[in-house]
C-alpha positions in Angstrom: 64.0 66.4 112.7 62.4 69.1 110.6 64.8 70.8 107.8 64.0 74.9 108.5 66.0 77.4 107.3 67.1 80.2 109.4 66.9 83.8 108.7 68.5 86.9 109.3 67.2 89.9 108.5 69.7 93.5 108.7 68.5 97.0 108.5 69.9 100.0 106.3 73.0 100.1 109.0 73.8 96.2 109.0 72.8 95.7 112.5 70.4 92.2 113.3 66.7 93.3 112.6 65.0 90.1 112.8 65.7 86.5 113.2 63.3 83.6 111.7 63.6 79.8 111.9 61.5 78.7 109.0 58.7 81.1 109.1 58.6 81.5 112.8 59.5 84.8 114.0 62.3 83.4 116.7 64.3 87.3 117.6 64.3 90.9 117.2 65.9 94.0 117.9 65.3 97.7 118.1 67.9 100.6 117.7 67.8 104.2 118.5 69.1 107.0 117.0 72.8 106.2 118.6 72.5 103.1 117.4 72.2 101.0 120.6 69.9 98.4 121.3 66.8 99.6 123.1 64.8 96.6 123.2 65.3 92.8 122.0 63.0 89.6 122.5 64.7 85.9 122.0 62.2 83.0 121.3 58.6 84.9 122.1 59.9 86.3 125.4 60.6 89.7 125.7 64.5 90.2 127.3 64.3 93.8 127.4 62.5 97.2 126.4 62.5 100.6 126.3 66.4 100.6 127.6 67.9 104.0 128.8 71.3 105.2 128.7 73.2 108.1 130.2 73.1 111.0 128.3 75.8 111.0 125.5 76.9 113.7 123.2 77.5 112.9 119.2 80.5 113.4 117.8 80.8 117.0 116.4 80.4 116.8 112.3 83.8 117.6 110.4 82.7 120.7 108.4 82.2 121.9 112.3 85.1 121.5 113.5 86.7 123.1 110.3 84.3 126.1 110.9 85.6 126.0 114.7 88.9 125.7 113.9 88.5 128.7 111.2 86.9 131.3 113.0 89.5 130.7 116.0 92.6 131.2 113.8 91.1 134.0 111.8 90.2 135.6 115.2 94.2 135.3 116.1 95.4 136.1 112.5 93.6 139.2 111.9 94.9 141.7 114.3 98.5 140.7 113.2 98.0 140.7 109.7 96.0 143.8 109.4 97.0 147.4 111.0 94.4 150.1 111.6 94.1 151.5 108.6 93.6 147.6 107.0 96.9 148.1 105.0 98.5 144.6 104.6 101.6 144.3 107.4 103.7 142.2 104.6 
């Protein structure tokens, strides 16, 4: 029995990228911009490649949601706070 070391390599987002047994590459994975695995090899065999998924919208960034809520509130509240002469009602 050989004494081989198994190593795992991860990308910057901690997703499994490569698996090696000694110097031999035994597995690899590729991910798309959504973090979904699009290709995989194991023991020299291509498991799948160029996987396609249904369109998925990315969630809105927090600053965008804040801006949207602010604009909606401003549009609703502006006529209530200011009269036609642009003076305060309160």
